[in-house]
C-alpha positions in Angstrom: -10.4 -42.8 -45.4 -8.9 -38.9 -45.8 -7.4 -37.1 -42.3 -6.6 -33.5 -42.1 -4.5 -32.7 -39.3 -4.6 -29.1 -39.9 -8.2 -28.4 -39.0 -8.1 -26.8 -35.4 -11.7 -25.8 -34.0 -11.7 -23.1 -31.1 -15.4 -23.8 -29.5 -14.6 -21.0 -26.9 -13.2 -17.7 -28.6 -10.3 -17.7 -26.7 -9.0 -14.7 -28.6 -11.2 -12.4 -27.0 -11.5 -14.1 -23.6 -7.8 -13.2 -23.1 -6.2 -10.0 -23.6 -2.8 -11.5 -24.4 -1.5 -12.3 -27.6 -1.5 -15.5 -29.0 2.3 -17.6 -28.7 3.1 -18.2 -32.3 7.0 -18.6 -32.6 7.5 -21.7 -34.4 11.2 -21.3 -34.8 13.2 -23.5 -32.4 15.7 -20.8 -31.8 12.8 -18.2 -31.0 11.0 -20.4 -28.8 13.9 -21.3 -26.7 15.0 -17.7 -25.8 11.3 -16.3 -25.1 11.3 -19.6 -23.1 14.4 -18.8 -21.0 13.4 -14.9 -21.0 10.0 -15.5 -19.1 11.8 -17.7 -16.6 14.3 -15.0 -16.3 11.4 -12.8 -15.6 9.6 -14.6 -13.3 13.4 -15.0 -11.3 13.3 -11.4 -11.1 16.5 -11.2 -13.6 14.9 -8.6 -15.5 17.7 -7.3 -17.3 18.6 -10.7 -19.1 14.9 -11.2 -19.9 15.4 -8.0 -22.0 18.5 -9.4 -23.8 16.9 -12.8 -24.8 13.6 -11.1 -25.4 15.4 -8.9 -28.0 17.1 -12.2 -29.3 13.5 -13.7 -30.0 12.7 -10.2 -32.0 15.8 -10.4 -34.1 14.4 -13.0 -36.2 10.5 -12.1 -35.4 10.6 -8.7 -35.3 6.6 -8.8 -35.6 6.1 -11.0 -32.5 3.4 -9.1 -30.6 3.7 -11.6 -27.7 7.4 -10.7 -27.3 6.9 -7.0 -27.5 4.1 -7.1 -24.8 6.9 -9.0 -22.7 9.5 -7.1 -23.7 7.4 -3.9 -22.6 7.0 -5.2 -19.3 10.5 -6.3 -18.6 11.0 -2.6 -19.3 8.4 -1.3 -17.0 9.8 -3.6 -14.3 13.5 -1.7 -15.4 12.1 1.4 -14.8 12.3 2.5 -18.2 8.6 3.2 -18.9 9.3 5.5 -22.1 10.5 2.3 -23.6 7.7 0.2 -22.1 5.0 2.2 -23.7 6.8 1.8 -26.9 7.3 -1.5 -27.5 3.4 -2.0 -26.0 2.1 0.6 -28.8 4.4 -1.9 -31.2 2.8 -5.1 -29.9 -0.6 -3.9 -30.9 0.3 -2.4 -34.1 1.0 -6.0 -35.0 -1.4 -8.4 -32.8 -4.5 -5.9 -32.5 -6.2 -4.1 -29.5 -5.2 -5.6 -26.2 -7.1 -4.5 -23.3 -4.2 -5.8 -20.9 -1.8 -3.3 -23.1 -4.5 -0.5 -22.4 -4.5 -1.0 -18.8 -0.7 -1.0 -18.5 -0.5 2.4 -20.4 -3.1 3.7 -18.7 -2.1 3.0 -15.0 1.8 4.7 -16.2 -0.1 7.7 -18.1 -2.5 8.4 -15.0 0.3 8.4 -12.5 2.4 10.6 -14.4 -0.4 12.8 -15.2 -2.4 13.0 -12.0 -1.8 14.4 -9.0 -4.5 12.5 -6.0 -5.7 14.6 -3.3 -8.6 14.6 -0.7 -11.3 16.7 -2.7 -9.7 16.8 -6.0 -13.0 15.5 -7.9 -14.9 15.0 -5.2 -15.5 11.2 -3.8 -18.2 8.9 -4.9 -20.0 6.2 -3.1 -17.8 2.7 -4.0 -20.6 0.8 -1.5 -22.1 0.6 1.9 -21.5 -1.5 5.1 -24.9 -2.0 6.4 -25.4 -2.9 10.2 -28.0 -5.2 9.5 -27.2 -8.0 7.8 -29.6 -11.2 6.6 -31.8 -9.6 9.7 -29.3 -9.6 12.2 -28.0 -6.4 13.6 -24.7 -6.6 13.2 -24.0 -3.0 14.7 -26.0 0.0 15.6 -25.5 3.6 15.2 -22.0 3.8 14.2 -20.4 6.8 16.3 -16.6 6.4 15.0 -14.4 4.7 12.5 -10.7 4.5 13.0 -9.0 2.8 10.1 -6.0 0.5 10.8 -2.8 0.3 8.6 -4.1 -3.5 7.4 -6.9 -1.8 5.2 -9.6 -2.6 7.8 -10.9 -0.4 10.9 -12.0 -0.3 14.4 -16.1 0.9 14.3 -17.8 2.0 17.8 -21.2 0.6 18.0 -22.9 3.3 19.7 -26.5 1.1 19.9 -24.8 -2.0 20.7 -22.2 -0.8 23.7 -19.5 -2.5 21.2 -16.0 -1.7 19.2 -15.6 -3.7 16.2 -13.1 -4.9 14.3 -14.2 -4.6 10.7 -11.7 -6.1 7.7 -11.1 -4.5 4.4 -14.1 -6.5 3.0 -17.0 -5.1 5.7 -16.6 -8.6 7.7 -16.6 -8.2 11.2 -14.0 -10.3 12.5 -13.9 -9.3 16.1 -16.6 -8.0 19.1 -14.8 -6.0 22.1 -17.0 -5.4 24.4 -14.6 -4.4 27.6 -14.6 -7.4 29.5 -16.8 -7.9 32.2 -18.3 -4.5 33.4 -19.0 -3.8 29.5 -18.8 -0.4 27.7 -21.5 2.0 28.8 -22.8 3.5 25.3 -19.1 4.2 23.6 -19.0 6.9 21.4 -15.3 7.5 20.3 -12.0 5.9 20.6 -8.2 7.3 19.8 -4.7 5.0 20.1 -3.1 4.4 23.2 0.9 4.5 23.5 1.0 0.8 23.6 -1.0 -0.5 21.2 -4.5 -0.5 22.7 -6.8 2.5 22.6 -8.7 5.1 24.5 -12.6 4.3 24.3 -15.2 7.3 25.3 -18.6 6.0 27.3 -21.0 8.4 27.0 -23.7 7.2 29.2 -21.2 5.9 32.3 -19.6 9.5 32.1 -16.0 7.8 31.7 -13.1 6.9 29.6 -11.6 3.7 29.2 -7.9 2.8 28.7 -8.3 -0.5 26.5 -5.4 -3.6 25.4 -5.9 -3.9 21.6 -7.9 -7.0 22.4 -10.4 -4.6 24.0 -9.8 -5.6 27.8 -10.4 -2.4 29.9 -6.9 -2.2 32.0 -8.3 1.3 33.4 -10.7 4.0 33.8 -10.7 8.0 34.1 -14.4 8.5 36.3 -15.9 9.7 39.3 -14.4 12.6 41.1 -15.9 16.3 41.5 -15.6 19.6 39.8 -13.1 19.8 36.9 -12.4 16.0 37.5 -15.9 14.9 37.2 -17.1 14.1 33.2 -20.6 14.5 31.6 -21.1 12.9 28.4 -17.4 12.6 26.9 -17.6 12.3 23.3 -14.9 12.5 20.7 -11.1 11.8 21.4 -7.9 12.4 20.0 -4.2 11.8 21.1 -0.8 13.3 20.1 2.3 11.6 18.9 3.4 12.2 22.9 0.3 9.9 24.1 -1.3 12.6 25.6 -5.3 12.3 25.6 -7.6 15.1 24.4 -11.2 14.3 25.3 -14.3 16.5 24.3 -16.5 16.8 27.5 -19.9 17.5 25.7 -21.9 17.9 29.1 -19.6 20.5 30.5 -18.5 22.3 27.3 -15.1 21.8 27.6 -11.8 20.2 26.0 -9.8 18.1 29.0 -6.3 17.2 28.4 -4.8 14.1 30.1 -1.5 12.6 30.3 -0.5 9.0 28.5 -1.0 7.8 32.4 -4.8 9.1 32.1 -3.8 12.0 34.8 -5.4 15.2 34.4 -3.7 18.1 33.3 -5.6 21.1 32.0 -8.9 21.6 30.7 -9.7 25.0 28.1 -12.9 26.0 25.7 -14.5 28.8 28.6 -14.9 32.2 27.2 -11.4 33.6 26.9 -9.9 36.5 25.2 -11.1 36.4 21.6 -13.2 33.3 22.2 -16.7 33.2 23.2 -16.6 29.7 24.9 -18.0 26.5 23.1 -21.8 26.0 22.8 -21.7 22.7 21.9 -18.1 20.7 21.0 -18.0 17.8 19.2 -14.7 16.7 16.9 -11.5 17.1 17.9 -8.4 16.4 16.2 -4.7 17.2 16.8 -1.6 17.7 14.6 2.0 19.2 15.1 1.0 20.6 18.5 -2.2 22.3 17.2 -5.9 21.0 19.0 -9.1 21.4 16.1 -12.1 21.1 17.5 -15.8 21.7 15.9 -19.0 23.5 17.5 -21.9 22.1 16.2 -24.1 25.2 17.2 -21.2 27.8 16.2 -21.1 25.7 13.0 -17.4 26.1 12.7 -13.5 25.2 13.9 -11.8 26.4 16.2 -8.0 26.1 16.8 -5.9 25.6 19.9 -2.4 25.2 21.2 -2.0 21.7 22.9 -1.8 23.8 26.2 -5.4 25.1 25.8 -4.6 28.8 24.3 -6.8 29.8 21.7 -5.0 30.4 18.4 -8.1 31.5 15.5 -11.0 30.0 14.3 -12.4 29.2 10.8 -15.5 28.3 8.7 -18.0 29.7 11.3 -21.6 29.6 10.1 -20.1 27.9 6.6 -20.6 24.6 8.1 -24.4 23.0 9.0 -23.5 21.2 11.8 -19.6 19.6 12.4 -19.0 16.5 14.4 -16.2 13.8 13.6 -12.6 15.7 12.8 -10.2 13.6 11.3 -6.9 14.3 9.3 -6.0 12.6 5.7 -2.6 11.9 5.0 -2.0 15.0 2.7 -2.6 17.2 5.9 -6.2 18.1 5.0 -8.8 18.1 8.2 -11.9 16.0 6.9 -15.1 17.0 8.7 -18.3 14.9 9.2 -20.8 17.9 8.7 -24.5 16.3 8.7 -25.0 15.2 5.3 -21.4 15.6 3.5 -18.2 15.3 4.5 -15.6 18.5 4.1 -12.4 18.8 3.5 -10.2 21.8 5.1 -6.8 23.1 3.8 -5.4 23.7 7.1 -3.1 26.4 5.3 -5.1 28.5 3.9 -8.8 27.2 5.4 -10.3 26.7 2.2 -13.3 24.4 2.1 -14.0 21.7 -0.2 -17.2 19.3 -0.5 -15.5 15.9 -1.0 -19.0 14.1 -0.9 -22.5 14.6 -0.1 -25.1 11.4 0.4 -28.2 11.0 -1.2 -29.9 9.9 2.1 -31.9 13.3 3.0 -32.2 12.3 6.6 -28.2 11.1 6.7 -26.0 12.0 9.8 -22.1 11.7 9.3 -20.7 11.8 12.2 -17.4 10.5 11.7 -15.3 10.2 8.4 -11.6 9.3 8.4 -9.2 8.5 5.2 -8.2 4.2 5.5 -5.1 2.6 4.4 -6.3 2.6 0.6 -7.4 5.8 0.3 -11.6 5.5 1.1 -12.9 7.9 3.0 -14.9 5.8 5.4 -18.5 7.8 6.7 -20.0 6.7 9.5 -24.0 7.3 9.2 -25.3 7.4 12.8 -29.0 7.5 12.0 -28.9 5.0 9.1 -26.4 2.6 10.9 -24.3 2.2 7.9 -20.7 3.2 6.8 -20.2 4.5 3.5 -16.9 3.3 1.4 -16.4 6.6 -0.5 -13.5 6.4 -3.5 -12.0 8.6 -5.9 -13.9 8.2 -9.1 -10.3 7.7 -11.4 -10.1 4.8 -9.1 -13.7 3.5 -9.2 -13.8 3.6 -12.5 -9.9 3.1 -13.7 -10.1 0.3 -11.5 -6.6 -1.1 -9.7 -3.6 -1.7 -11.4 -3.3 -5.6 -11.0 0.2 -6.9 -11.8 1.4 -10.8 -11.5 5.6 -10.1 -10.6 6.2 -13.4 -10.6 5.3 -16.9 -11.3 7.0 -20.3 -9.4 6.5 -23.6 -11.6 9.5 -25.8 -9.8 7.0 -27.5 -8.1 4.6 -27.6 -11.2 1.5 -28.6 -11.1 1.7 -26.6 -7.7 2.4 -23.2 -8.8 2.8 -20.2 -6.6 2.2 -16.2 -8.0 3.4 -13.1 -6.6 0.6 -10.6 -7.0 1.1 -6.5 -6.4 -2.2 -4.5 -6.2 -1.9 -0.6 -6.4 -4.9 2.1 -7.2 -4.6 4.0 -10.3 -1.8 6.4 -8.5 0.3 3.7 -7.8 -0.7 3.6 -4.1 -0.7 0.2 -2.6 -3.5 -1.7 -1.7 -3.8 -3.5 1.1 -5.7 -6.2 3.4 -6.9 -8.2 0.4 -7.8 -12.0 1.3 -8.5 -15.1 -0.5 -12.0 -13.9 -1.5 -10.7 -11.0 -3.3 -8.6 -12.9 -6.0 -10.0 -15.2 -9.1 -7.5 -17.0 -10.9 -8.2 -18.8 -14.2 -6.1 -20.9 -16.6 -6.2 -21.7 -20.0 -6.7 -25.7 -20.6 -5.9 -26.8 -24.5 -7.2 -30.5 -25.2 -7.4 -32.2 -28.7 -9.4 -34.8 -29.8 -10.3 -36.2 -33.0 -14.0 -36.1 -34.9 -15.4 -37.8 -38.0 -17.5 -36.1 -40.1 -18.6 -38.5 -42.9 -15.1 -40.1 -44.5 -13.0 -37.1 -42.8 -11.4 -37.3 -39.9 -10.1 -34.0 -38.0 -8.2 -32.9 -35.0 -10.6 -30.7 -32.9 -8.5 -27.9 -30.6 -10.7 -26.9 -27.6 -9.5 -24.0 -25.6 -11.1 -23.6 -22.4 -10.7 -20.4 -19.5 -11.2 -22.6 -16.4 -10.6 -21.7 -12.9 -7.7 -22.8 -11.1 -8.2 -25.6 -8.5 -7.2 -25.3 -5.1 -6.5 -21.4 -5.2 -5.5 -20.2 -1.9 -3.8 -17.2 -0.1 -0.4 -18.3 0.6 0.7 -15.1 2.5 1.1 -11.0 2.5 3.9 -9.1 2.3 2.5 -7.0 5.1 2.0 -9.9 7.4 5.3 -11.6 6.4 7.7 -11.3 9.5 11.3 -9.3 8.8 12.2 -7.5 6.0 14.9 -7.5 3.4 17.6 -4.6 3.0 20.1 -3.9 0.4 22.7 -2.2 2.1 24.4 -0.4 -0.3 28.1 1.7 0.4 29.6 4.2 -1.6 33.3 3.8 -2.5 34.6 6.6 -3.6 38.0 8.4 -2.4 36.0 11.1 -0.6 34.0 8.7 2.0 37.5 7.1 2.8 37.7 9.6 5.8 34.6 8.6 7.7 35.2 4.8 7.8 33.9 4.6 11.6 31.0 6.6 10.5 30.5 3.7 7.8 30.9 1.0 10.2 28.5 2.8 12.7 25.9 2.7 9.9 26.3 -0.5 8.8 25.6 -1.8 11.7 23.1 0.5 13.4 21.1 0.1 10.3 21.5 -4.0 10.7 21.0 -4.2 14.8 17.8 -2.2 14.0 15.8 -4.2 11.8 13.0 -6.8 13.2 13.9 -10.5 13.0 13.7 -12.4 10.9 15.3 -10.2 8.3 18.1 -10.6 5.9 20.5 -8.0 5.0 22.5 -7.8 1.4 26.0 -5.7 1.3 26.4 -4.3 -1.9 29.6 -1.7 -2.9 29.5 0.7 -5.2 32.6 1.0 -6.8 34.0 0.7 -10.6 31.7 -2.2 -10.8 29.2 -3.1 -8.4 29.8 -6.4 -6.3 27.6 -8.0 -3.8 30.1 -8.8 -1.2 27.7 -10.7 1.3 24.7 -11.1 3.5 23.8 -11.8 6.5 20.7 -12.7 8.7 19.8 -11.0 11.8 21.3 -7.8 13.8 24.5 -9.7 14.8 25.7 -9.7 11.3 25.9 -6.6 11.1 29.8 -5.8 12.3 30.8 -8.6 9.2 29.2 -6.6 6.5 30.8 -3.2 7.9 34.2 -5.2 7.9 33.2 -6.4 4.1 32.1 -2.8 3.2 35.2 -1.3 4.4 37.8 -3.9 2.5 36.2 -3.2 -0.7 38.3 -0.9 -2.7 38.0 2.7 -3.1 37.3 3.7 -6.5 37.7 7.4 -8.1 35.4 5.7 -10.8 32.8 4.3 -8.5 28.9 4.5 -10.1 26.0 4.6 -8.3 23.6 3.5 -11.1 24.8 0.3 -11.5 25.3 -0.6 -7.8 21.6 0.2 -7.1 20.1 -2.0 -9.9 22.5 -4.9 -8.4 20.9 -4.0 -5.0 16.9 -4.1 -5.8 17.8 -7.3 -7.9 19.1 -9.0 -4.7 15.8 -7.6 -3.4 13.8 -9.5 -6.5 12.8 -12.7 -4.8 11.2 -12.6 -1.4 7.4 -11.4 0.1 9.1 -9.2 2.9 9.3 -5.6 2.9 12.6 -4.6 1.4 14.5 -1.3 1.0 17.6 0.1 -0.2 19.9 1.8 2.5 22.3 4.0 0.8 25.4 4.8 3.1 26.8 7.9 1.3 28.6 11.1 1.5 25.3 12.9 -0.2 25.8 12.4 -3.9 24.9 9.7 -6.3 27.6 10.6 -9.0 25.6 11.4 -11.7 28.5 11.9 -14.1 29.1 8.3 -14.0 25.4 7.2 -14.9 25.0 5.4 -18.1 21.8 4.1 -19.9 19.6 5.8 -17.3 18.8 8.6 -15.9 18.0 9.6 -12.1 14.0 9.9 -12.8 14.3 6.1 -14.2 16.4 5.1 -11.3 13.5 6.7 -9.2 11.1 4.7 -11.2 13.0 1.3 -11.0 12.7 1.6 -7.2 9.1 2.3 -7.2 7.7 -0.1 -9.8 9.5 -2.8 -7.8 8.2 -2.0 -4.4 11.2 -0.9 -3.1 12.3 2.0 -0.3 15.2 4.3 -0.8 16.8 5.3 2.5 20.2 7.1 2.3 22.6 7.4 5.4 24.6 10.4 5.3 28.3 10.3 6.9 30.4 13.4 7.0 29.2 16.8 7.1 28.7 17.8 3.4 25.2 19.1 1.8 23.0 15.9 0.2 22.3 16.5 -2.8 19.2 16.8 -4.4 19.2 13.6 -6.8 19.3 11.6 -3.3 16.4 13.4 -2.1 14.5 12.9 -5.1 14.9 9.2 -5.0 14.0 9.2 -1.3 10.8 11.0 -2.2 10.3 8.9 -5.2 10.4 5.7 -3.9 9.4 6.4 -0.1 11.9 6.8 2.7 13.7 9.0 3.7 17.5 10.7 4.0 19.1 10.8 7.6 22.7 11.8 9.0 24.6 8.7 10.6 24.8 10.6 14.1 20.5 11.4 14.3 19.6 11.2 18.0 16.8 9.3 17.2 19.4 6.7 16.0 19.1 4.7 12.5 16.7 2.1 14.0 14.2 4.5 12.6 14.8 3.0 9.6 13.8 -0.8 10.7 10.4 0.6 12.4 9.5 3.2 9.1 10.1 0.0 7.0 7.7 -2.0 8.9 5.0 0.6 9.2 5.1 0.8 5.7 1.9 -0.1 3.2 2.5 -2.7 0.9 0.1 -4.2 -1.5 1.9 -7.5 -2.6 0.4 -10.9 -2.1 1.0 -14.8 -3.2 -1.2 -16.9 -4.4 -1.0 -21.0 -4.9 -2.9 -23.1 -7.1 -2.8 -26.7 -8.8 -2.7 -26.3 -12.2 -4.7 -28.4 -15.0 -2.9 -27.6 -17.8 -0.7 -29.9 -19.9 2.9 -28.8 -19.3 4.2 -29.9 -22.9 7.1 -31.4 -21.3 8.2 -27.6 -20.3 7.9 -26.3 -23.6 4.2 -25.5 -23.5 3.3 -21.5 -23.0 0.8 -21.9 -19.9 -1.1 -18.6 -19.3 -2.6 -17.4 -15.8 -4.8 -14.6 -15.3 -5.6 -13.0 -12.0 -8.4 -10.7 -10.9 -8.8 -8.6 -7.8 -11.8 -7.4 -6.4 -13.1 -4.8 -3.8 -16.7 -2.9 -3.5 -16.9 -1.6 -6.9 -12.9 -1.7 -8.1 -11.3 -4.3 -9.7 -8.1 -5.5 -11.7 -6.5 -7.8 -13.8 -3.5 -9.0 -15.2 -2.4 -12.1 -17.7 0.9 -13.8 -17.7 2.4 -16.8 -18.8 4.9 -19.3 -17.3 7.0 -22.5 -18.2 6.9 -26.0 -16.3 10.0 -27.4 -15.9 11.4 -29.1 -18.6 10.5 -32.9 -18.8 
C-alpha cells in the first residue's frame, strides 16, 4: 500500500478568506522568536516584539507574516513611516493583502484628511424608524440630545415621552415624567445635576427632571411675564442657566439654574425688529443664537438679551432646531436639509438634503461618533448621517491584545476608530462578529493510495461575549512622569503639590504609576487610590537630579506601564515646561505624539514655576488629547481626572471559547474580528499562541 503524507488538500480557499499571510516558518529558531514576539506584542511590550521579529527576519528576510507583524509593532510604537515600509515589503513578498491595505489607508487618510462639518457633505448611513414591526416606538420626534455613550435622548412629541436610545437605535428606556406625565414634550436640554429640562408645548410649562425622567419641579402658571404659551426649544449654558423659546409669546426667557425667572428678550428694539416666529435656540461662549422660521434667519444676542447681530436672513427655508458641533459650527435644521454655519464668518454650507420631498427636519445634532442625527417630525424617523469618507472607508478596527493564558478561554482587546482616528463608542455585543481558523487533518483512501487531507475552515467562535467597554470601566490609570532636571529642583514644593493633587483628583478605583525622567527612566512605584499621592510625591523628590535627563525614553516607559488595562489612561507630565528635545534618541517629537495617539493615551502637562511652556509640550497635549495647566491654577488639578473621565474611548474586551487545536502551544492560531454599525464596518485579523504544554 502506497502512502503520501505530502498530499495536502484545502477544502476551503483559506488563502483568500484570510487577509493575513500564511505561517511558513520552518526553522526552530525563527519559530521560537516569532512566538515570543507575538506574545510580547500582546503583553504590551512592543519594543521587545520589534527586536524579536527582527531576529526572525535575520534568517527569514522574505517571510511576509513576520514583516506584517513587525509593521504592526512599529505602528504601535509610533513609527508609522517605518510601519508603512514593512507593510509594503510584506505585500511584495506575500502578495496583495486587504488587511495591509486597511492599515495603510488608515495611516494615510489620518495624515492627509482634516475632518470638518460640511467638508464634503453628509450621506445617509441608516434610519431609525418610529414604526417597526407594526409597533409605534415613537411618533413625531421633535428633539435629539446626543449622549456621551453614543446613544441619545429622543423627545417623542406624538407619544408624550422621552426615549433613551442606544447607538444601534434600540429603545432602552421610556421616560414618561412620573404620575403626571409629559404634556406634548417638545425639546430638552441638560440640567446641572445630570438630569434635564423638558418643554411641554401643550401644558405651557417646563419641567425639570432627574436622569430617570422623574419630574422634580416645574416652571408654569403665573400671569404676565411669568406665563408661558407653547414653549418649544430649550438651551442651557455651562453655568446651568436655562434659555427657553416661548413660541406663543414670541420671546426668549432666561431662568436661573433653579428655574427662577431672570429676564426676557426678543421684542422689537434698536436694530432688531422683533421675532415673528422664534424656533431653535443654542448658547455658546456667552452668545445666544435664535432662529426665526418666518424671517428665515438667525439672530445673535448676548446672555443678557442684548441684540448683537443677525445673519442668513432670507437664505434659509424654515429654520428650526439649532445645535453646536464639536468644532464650533452651528447646525441648523432647515426643513428638508441640514445647514452648517461658521459662526466667525457666517458662511453657510448645506451638509445634507433629504430625498423625501415632504421632509421636515426639526432637530439635527452631532453625536459622540461623529454622525449627525436628524429628526424628521412628519416622517417619524431619525436619519443617521455620516461623513462619506467614514461610510466608504469603514472603521479602523484593531485587535490590540489577545490574552490566552486561560486557553481555550481567550480574551481580546479591540480598539475601534473611524478613518480620522476618532474613537467609536457605545458598541454592544451584537456589533461584533469573531471567527477563527480551525485546522483538521484526516486520512482518505483512493484505490491503493492513502493521503492526509488538511482542511481549514473559517468558523464563528463559540460563546462570544462582550466582557466590557473601557468607557464603562470605573477608575483610570495615570502615569505621573516627573522631570528630574536641575531646573526643577527649585520647585520641590510645587512638584509635591502637583503629584498629590493629581492623584487625589482621580475617581476611584484608580491606579497611579510614578516614572522619573533622569538619564535613564525609572518606574519608582505604584499606588492605588488618592491616599497614595504623598508616597509617590516623596519618591519623586527622592529621585536624583540629572543634567542629562531624557523625556523621550521616560515617556515610552510611562506608556508601556499603562498598556495592560481596560481603563481610560493618561500620562501626566510634571515639568518646568520643556521636553529637552536635544537629548532625544531614535524618535522625533511627532513620532512621540503618534505613539501616544496610537496607544489611546492622553497627555497632560502640569507646569511648575513661571517659565514659558514650550511648543513641544503643547504639541503633545494637542496631538494626544489633554491639556497644559499651571500647578497653581484656581480650578485645581482635579480637572485632569474629570476631563479624562469625560473623554471618549473606543476600546472593548471580547471573550470567547476557542475550538482550535493549540498544538501544545506551538501552533499559530488565527483570529478575525469584525465590527458593524449601520453602513460602517471594520475588520482586523491577528494571531496568538496558547500557553506551552
